[in-house]
Every structure is written in C-alpha cells, then in structure tokens.
C-alpha angles and dihedrals in degrees: 000000000000088000091055093049090046091052092046091051091049091050092048090047091050090049094048091046092051089048092049091049091049091048092046091050092048090047091048093047098034096109092046091050091048091048090050092049089050091048089049092051092048091047090052091048091048091048091050090050091050091048091050091049092047091046089055092048092050091049088052091049090048091050091051090049092050091050092048094046091047090052091048091049091051091048090047092050091049091049090049092050091049090048090051088051091049091048090051090051091049090052091048089051090050089050088051088049091054091049090049092051091048092051096042095047101039092169091051113113111245091235089064091051089049091048091053090046091046092050091051089051089049091053090046092052093046089052091047094048095047112130099208133041091241093054090046091053091049091051091046090053089051091052093046090049090049094048091047091052092050092050091045091051089049094046092050091049093049092047089052090239090121124065091191118114090203132051091257099176090051093050091047089052090051089052095052 
C-alpha cells in the first residue's frame, strides 16, 4: 500500500511540477505572447482593410471593363448594321446592273445576263468575306474592274462603237 501511496505522490508531484513549469513559462513569456496576439489582431485587421481596398479597386476595374465592353458592343452592332445596309445597297446595284445589261443587250440570252450578275455577286461576296484589309481591298478592286468593264461594254454598244452582240470584254474577264 505504501508503494501505491508513494507512486501516487510521485505522480502528483510530477503533475504539479509540470504545471508549475508551464505556469512559469507562461508568466515569463506573457508579454511576448500578448504582443504576438496583438500583432496577429493588427495583421488580421490590416489584411482585412487591404482586402476591402482591393475589392473596391477590382469592382471599379470591373465596372470600367463593363462600360468599355458595352460601348464596344454598341459600336460593333452599329458597324454591323451599317455593313448590312452597305451590302444591301451593293446587291441592289448589282440587280440594277443586270437590268441594265438586259435592256442594253436585248438579244442577249438571259442566262448570260444571270452569269454576269452571278459573277458580280461572287466578287462581292469574296470581298465581303475577306479576312484581311489587304485582301478586302484586292477583292474590291476586282469588283470595281469588273463593274467598269461591264459599263464600258454597255456604253460602247449603245454608242455603236462596238460591233459585238455580246459584252465580250466582260465575258473574257469572267473567263480569266
């Protein structure tokens, strides 16, 4: 029994000694721990303030981007609408060209007038579908050259300067 009491006392002494050491360490390092806690609180508050500031800045940047993108979208839609109107006007001009060919060359088979009209539409679509500005300009020049040739053939025929019953220069241009 004595052994049991002795062991219990040793264990209690050990426990109290451990508690005393822990208390001594906490007392010795109390100010340092308090300082660290205070620094941690200040760091968290500083971090929270920085996050709020950054959040406000990001919201501002996002609002600017939304405004910019909205303006760009409106401009793009306006350009697209104008492009559609331009395309419609080109098509109307090509229809007028076909009618002009049919009235100028009354003996011309309608299939030939349709072929000229179709070729002009093909050049227009190639111009419209061009990926680069340089390609677009080249296609536009081809269309202008073609339209000029058609008008030149018609003018010469109406003036009587041409003995040709067909718009030969136009047809040669289509072949090439």
